[in-house]
N, C-alpha and C positions, 0 to 999 in steps of 0.2 A: 504493500500500500504506500502511495506517495501522498502524504497529508497536505502538501502545498499545492496540489493540482485538483481542479474540478473540470470535468468534460461534460458539456451540455449541448443539446440541440434545441433549436427554437422551432416549434411546429404550430401551424395555424392554417385557417382557410385563406384563400386568396383575398388580399386587401383588408386583412384585419390588423395590419400595422406592425408586423413582426420585424420587417427590415428597418423601419423607422425606429423601433425600440432598440435594435442593435446599435444604430447610430448613436442613440442617447447613452447606452452602456459604454460605448467606446469613448464618448466625450467625458463621462464621469469617471471612467477608468484611467484618465490621464493620457490617452493616446495622442490627442492633438495638443499642439502648442497653444498658448493663450490667444495669440493673434492669428492663428491659422484659419484660412477660409475652409469651411466644411461643406462639402457637397451633400445635398439631401440624398438619402437612400444610397450611401456610399458603397454598401455591400453588393448592390446590383451593378456589377462592373461591366457586364456585356451591354453593347448598344441596344440589342433587342430587349433586354430586361428593362432598361430605362424607358424605352418607347412603349412597351406593353404594360409596364407597371407591375410586372410579376417576377418572381424568382424562378429561374430555369435550372441553374447549376447549383448544387450544394457547395457552399464555400466556408472556409475556415478563417477564424480570427481569434484573437485572445485579448483579454483585458487583465490588468493587474489591480488588485484591490486588497488592502491590508496584508501585504506581502504574500498573497496567494495568486496563483495564475488560474484564470477561468478561461478555458478554451471553449469557444462558441462555434457551433456549426449552424449556418443559416440554411434551412431546407426549403425546397419548393413546396407550395401548398396545392399544386394542381396534380390530379391523379395521373395524368399522362406522364409525369416525371417521377413515377413511383420508384424506378431504379435508383435515382439519385437519393431518395429518402432512405431506401433499404441500406445503402452504403453508409450514409451518414450515421444511422442508428447503431452500426457496428462499432463506431469509435467512441460512443458516449455512455455515461452512466445515469443520466437523468435528462428530462425534457422540460422546457418551459412551454406550457400550453397557453397560447395567447388567444383570447376570445374577445370579440367586439361586444361592448356593453349594450349595444342596441340590437345587433343582428343575432348574437348568441352563437352556439356551436352549429356549424353547417357541414355540408358534404365532405369537404376535404379535411375538416377538423376530425371528423369521424375516421376517415381513411388513414391519416397519419397517426392518430392516437391509437387505433387498433394495432398498428405495427409496433408502436412504442410499448404498449402493454404486453404484447406477445414476447418482446425482448426482455421483459421483466424490469423495465427502467422506472426510476422514481419520477413522479410527476410534481411539478410546481405550477399551480394555476395562476395565470395573470389575466385579470379582467381589465381590458384596455379600453381606451377612448371613453372614460366615464364622463368626460366633458361634453359629449355629443348631446344634441337636443333629443329629448324623449328616451335617453339612456336609462336602462333598468339593471344596474349592476347586480343587485341582490337576486333578482329573478333569474338572470343569466347564470349566476353561480349555481343556483338550484338545477338549471338545465344541464350544466356540466356534470353535476353529481348524477343526474338521471342517465346521462350518456355513459358515464363510467360504469354504472350498474348494468346498463344494456350491453356493454362490451365485456362483461364478466371480469372487471378489475378485481384484484385481490384486496383483502381488507386494508392492507398497508397502502396500496395504490389509491384506494377510495378515500382514505384519510389524508389526502394531499393538502398541503398548506396553500393558502390563497392570498394574493395581494391585489390591491385595486389601484388604478391610476391612469395616467396618460403619458404614453411614450413620446408623443409630439411635444407636450408641455414640460416633460422631464420630471415627473414626480410619481412616487408610489407610496402606498400606505397599507398598514396591516389591517385596519378596520375602516369602514366608510365613516366619514365625518372627521377624521383626524386632520392634523395640519398638513398642507401640501408643501413639502420641503424639497426632497431630492430622491435619488434612486436607491438610497441606503437600504430601505426595507427589502427590496428585491435582491440586492447583493447579499444581505445577511441571510435571507431565506435560502438562497442557493447554497451558501457555505454550510448552513445548519442541516439541510435536508438532502442534498445530493451527496452521495458517498464519494470519497476519494477513489480514483481508478484502481481496480483490482489488478495488480501487477506484481511480479516477483523479481526484485532487483538482483537477488543473489543467484538467479539461474541464468543459463546461456541466453543470448539474444534471440527473440522470437517476435515476429510481427506479421499481421495479415494486411495485405494491400487493399485498402478500401476505396482509394481514388487514385487517379493518375493525372499528373500535371506535365507540362512540357516547357522546356527552356531552350532557347537557341544556343545557349552556351554549354549546358551540361546534358541536353537531351531529355530522356524520360525521367520523371521524378515520381517515385512511389510514395504515396501518403497513407499513413495508418497510425494506430495507437500501439506503442511498444508494450507488449505483454510480459516480456521477461528480459532481464539484463539491460545492456545499453548498446547504442550504436555509435561507434567512434570513427572518424575519418581515417581511412587506411585499413580498417578491419576487413578480413576476408570473410565472405558470407556465401550462403547457397540460396538461390531462388528455386523454390519448389513450385512447378507450374500446376495451376488448377486444371488445365485442359487435359494434360497427358501424364502428370505425375513426374515428369522429367526433372532432374536436379542439376542446375547450372551454376557453376562457380562464378563469383563476381567479387569486386572490391569496392567498398564504399568510397566515393570520391568527394561527396559533400553531404552535410546534414543541415537541414533547415528547420528552424522553429518559427512558429507564427507569433507576430507581434503587431498588434493593431491591424492595419489593412495590408501589411506586407509580410515578407519573410526575412529572417536574419540568419546568417550562417553561424553555426556553433560547432565546437570541437566534438561534442558528443550529445546524443539524445538519451534522456533517462527514462526508466520504466514508468509507464503511466501517461507519458506525454504524447501528444499528437505531433508527428514530425514528418518531414519530407526527406527522402533519401535518394541520391543519384549514384550512378556507377553501373547501371544495367543497360546492356544493349537492347534487351527486349524484356519487358515486364508488363503484366496485365492485372486488371482488377480481379481479386479472388486468389492471386498467387500468395504464397507464404515466403517470407524471408527469414532464414534461420542461421545460427552461428555454425552449425555442423551439419554434415550430410545425413546423419542418423536421425535428426529431429523429425517429428511428424508434421504433416500439413495441417493447418488450422481449418476448421469447417467454414464454408462460405454459404451464406443464406441464399436460397433460391429466389430469384426475382419473379414477380408476377408475370405470367406468360403474355406475349403479345396477343391482341385480339383482332387487329386489322392488318391487312396486307395491301400494298400499293406497288405500282410499277414506276421505276425511274428509268427513263429512256433517253438516248442521245437525240438531240433536236434535229429533225430531218425536214423542218419547214423551209420555205423559200427565203426567209430573212435570217437564216442561221449565220452566226459569226459576225453580224454587224454591230452587236453591242457587247458581246462577251468574248473573252480570249480562250476560255477553257471549254472546248466543245467536243473533244474526241472520246471514244469509248474507253481508251486507256486512262485518260485523265479522270473521267467520271468514276471508273472502277477503283482507281487508287484513292480517290477522295472518300468513297464510301467505305473502303477497307480501313482507312485511317479513323473514320468515325467509330467503327466497331471496337477499336482499341480503347476508346475513352467512354463509350456509352454501352453499358452492359444490357440495357433493356430493349435494344433493337437487334434484329437479325437480318442479315443481308445474304442473298443467294444469287448466283448467276442463273439466268433462265435459259431455255433452249433456243432463244432468238438472240442474234448478235446485237449488242448495244442496249439490251433490256435487262434490268436487275430487279429482283423482287425484294422489297423492303417490308419487314414485319415490325409493327410498333404497337404501343399501348393506345394511341389515339391520334386523331387528325392534328391536334395542336402540336404534339411532339414531332410529327413529320414536317409540319409547316415551319417549325423553328429550324430544323435541319436544312430545309430547302432555302429558307430566307438567309441563313448563314452562308450557304453555298453561293447564292446569287451575289452576295456582297463580296465574295472572294473572286468573282469574275466568271462563274460557271453559267452555261446555258443548258437547259434540260427540259424534258417533258415529264409531267407527273400525271398519273391516272387517278380516277376516283377510288377511294378506299373500298375494299371488299372485306367481309368478315371471314375470320378463320374458323371453319366448321370442324366438328369432330364426329366420329361414328361411335356411339355408345350402345352396346348390346344390339347392334345391327340397325339402330335408328339414327337419323340425322339430328345432331344437336348444334346449337349456335349460342354465342355469348349473350347474356342478358345483363342489363345495368339497372340500378336504381337511379331515378332522376328526380331532382328537386327543382321546381320552377316557382319563383316568387314573381307574381304579376299583380298589376292594379286590378281592383275588384271588377271593373267594367270589362276587362279582357278575359275573364275566366272562361266564359262560354266558347270563345274562339280557340283558346288553348286546349280545352277539353276535346273539341272537335278534331283538332290537329293530332292530339294523342290517340284518339280513336282510329283515325285514318292510318296511323303508324302502328296499329295493334298494341298500343300501350294500355296497361291496366292500372286504374287508380287504386292506390293502397291507403292514402291518407290525405286529408285536406284540413288546413288550419287557418283560421282568420287571424291575421296580425293587425297591428295598429292601423296601418294605411294600405295594406295589401293582403293577398291570400297566398299561402304556401301550398302548392300541389305536390304530392309525392306519388310516384308511379313506378311500375316495373315495365321495362321496355327492352326490346332486342337492341343490340349495338347497331344492327343494320337500320332499324327504325329511327335511331338517334342521329344518324348521319344527316347533316343539313338542318336539323331541327332548331339549332340555335339561331340561324338566319330567320326562320319562321317566327320565333319568339320575339326577336328584335323588331321585325316588321310589324307584327300584330300588336305590339305594345308601344310602338314609336320609341324604341330604345330603352324603355323603363323596366322591361322584364329581365330577370337574372336566372340563368340555367346552370346547374352543376350536376355532375353525375359520377357514379362510382360502380366499378365492376362488381357484379353480384354472383353470377354462377353460369355454368353452361346448362341449357335446358332444351326441350324439344323444339324443332324447327317450326317457326310461327306461320309459314306460308308466305304468299306474296305480300309485300309491304309497299304502299304507294308513298314515295318520298318527294318526288318532283312532279308536279301536275302541269308544268308549262313546257312549251317547246322552244325552239331557238330560231333566230333569224341568221341565215348564213350568207356570207359574201360570195358572189359568183365571179367577180373580176378582181384582179390585183391592181394596186395603185394607191393614191392618196385620197382619203375621203373628202367629199365636198359637202358644204352646207346644203346646197341645192338637192343633192341625192338623199342626205340624211333626213331632211324635212319629210320627204315622201316615205322613207323607211320607218320613221317613228309613228306613222299612222298605223303600222302593223303591230307595234308593241314598244317595249322599253329599250332604249339604246345603251350599249356598252362602250361605244366609241364616239369620239367627238370629231369635228372637222379637222382636216390636216394630219390625220393619223394614217400610217401605212397599214394596209390590209391585204389579204391574199385569198385566193379561192379556197373555200373550206373553213375559213376563219369565222367564228361566231361574233356577230356585231350587235346582237340584241336578243331580247326575250320575246317570244310569241305567247300571249296569254292562253292560247289553245294548245292542247297537247300534241303538236305536230311541228315539224321543221318546215320553214319556208325560205326560199332563195331570193336574194335581193341584190341589186347593183348599188353599192354604196359609194362608187367613185365617179358616177355619171356627172359630166359637166353640163352647164346650161348652154344651149345653142346660142351663138352670138348673132345678132341681126343689127341693122342700122336703126331699128326702132327701140325706144325705151319701153320695156314691158310693164304691165300693171304690177307684176309680182317681183319687182326689183328688190324689195326689202324682205325677201323670203327667209333670210337667215334669222330674222327676229323671232320667228315662230319656233325656233329649235330649242328643245328641252335639254338641259345639261345631262351628259351621259352618266350612268350609274357605274362607279368604279368599285369592283369587289376587291377586298383584301385577299392575300394569298390563301389564308385559312378558309375564308368564305368560298373562294373560287374552287378549291379542292373539294369542298363538300357540295358545291352547286352542280358540277359537271356530271353528265350521265356516263354510263359504262362505255359508250362509243365515242367519248370525247377526251381531250387532254387539256391540261393547263400548260402553256408554253411559258417558261420562266427564264428571263434574262436579267442582267444587272439593272437594266433601265425599264423593262416592260413586263407586264403580265398579260398574256393573250389567251383567250379560250378558242379552241379549234376542234374540228372533227378528227378522229384518228385517221380516216381515209379522206384526203382532201378533195379529190376529184368526184364531182357529183355522179358521173356516169358509173364509176367504180362502186360508189356507195349503193346505187340502185341495184347493181348486179349482186352485191352481197346480200341486200335485203330480199331480193327475189329468191336467191339460193336458200336463205334461211327459211323462207315461207314454203318453198318447194320441198 
């Protein structure tokens, strides 16, 4: 046991304030200089995290308080990033459960808390944002206790200590109504209730690799909690591979400890501390690093299996290579294989077609994050609609089911219930909240694809949807998810206002004037469930006479631009999203209309 160290993870639902809370702990832990400018949500270091306002990668930091080191792992709250959560929980001995004093525990709170309880971790409850209008901290604490009972917490886990406060305003208190001072109550509760890390300083060095980092100077860095002995620069060690049990000799070249938002080099890492170690040519998450060849491999928790599969394909469109530099099969394959090294929750396989790769993941959000990262690196690629991964159980077809929670304004309940029924969802609970209604239902993962767009549209952006994998169950039959058709360009060229005004009479536009389109590209949505072809590049015939319709562009409605995640969920099985560093285009898999008709006829025949 190392009494001077505490290792904790922060878990919460999306947007309940955990990353802001970490910022405050860093500030009160003396990480920043008095005059230093502090960026908000400093732990969310990826550009995508800042833009989306969510945590994607589990990250480590540490604060010093009363001569103790508190290592903090900030975990994602979104179920799609469950692999990140699993790895983070392997390194810690306790969790801070952050709950919004107005919203209470929600879907992702339940998801991450269930994992933490299964690992036997100590829980500290933090009722955050008590300064919000209509906040009910006491009632939300009761709801957390109900959730702990529901998740079969042990008696010790159920008797978790609680603190109340506001991470944004920088105060915590043991009881409601106390003086609002600083973060001391939270720091003290962590030291009192989270045990020091279980480690054996007197035994040989032993560590499970829970995360991987990369440095241009030292290559791969293995991150984990030291369970035995110490790791010193220059020590000879053995990497025991999780995949095949092979034992590979290596030499520790550098040891990194976490300090604030960065890392510092140290001569040796001690038992119980979370450190980074370099010196390995090849090391993966789940591998064990040991002092001797005889030591055993440490057990690695199985990650939740992927439930969705998508195709990543080389871009074969007419505009390929105009905006991105990385467009070949080899470049795409190398990038996907590199992702496998640092992301344990996805699986990538070569398909039987050249330039097509099957990517299996937990959800559309997880894939969208990977694709968005790749486009920012200069890649061009095609992405297909997600399909669910089915299983055969006792000779019967089974598919994944999820529990979905939808919070909607009262006047929109009927529309959402109708949408759920269309998607074969079954209502399990309905609760009236202060200004909205919470709908809980069981639905197939297949039926859930694209539903978030429907909820946003039906509630004018006020609805909130979250979901959680439940189980595999019997196949639910045909599910109607998209009830609209598309408007497809028949000619290549630059769109004109003149042509688009006529196209928009047929439906909603996805492109504006002056954009490059090509045959087979989707330029709009047809309200009826059929595809129609249109010329979006037709120019106005010029004459010597001024026409009555010279101001035709004024009647043009602004184009609807789908985000990457929405586009992936929107497309049908015979369509692709074309992703480049500058553009997102929707297109048919088969671009030529004549060839599409042949395939349709063959399918019917």
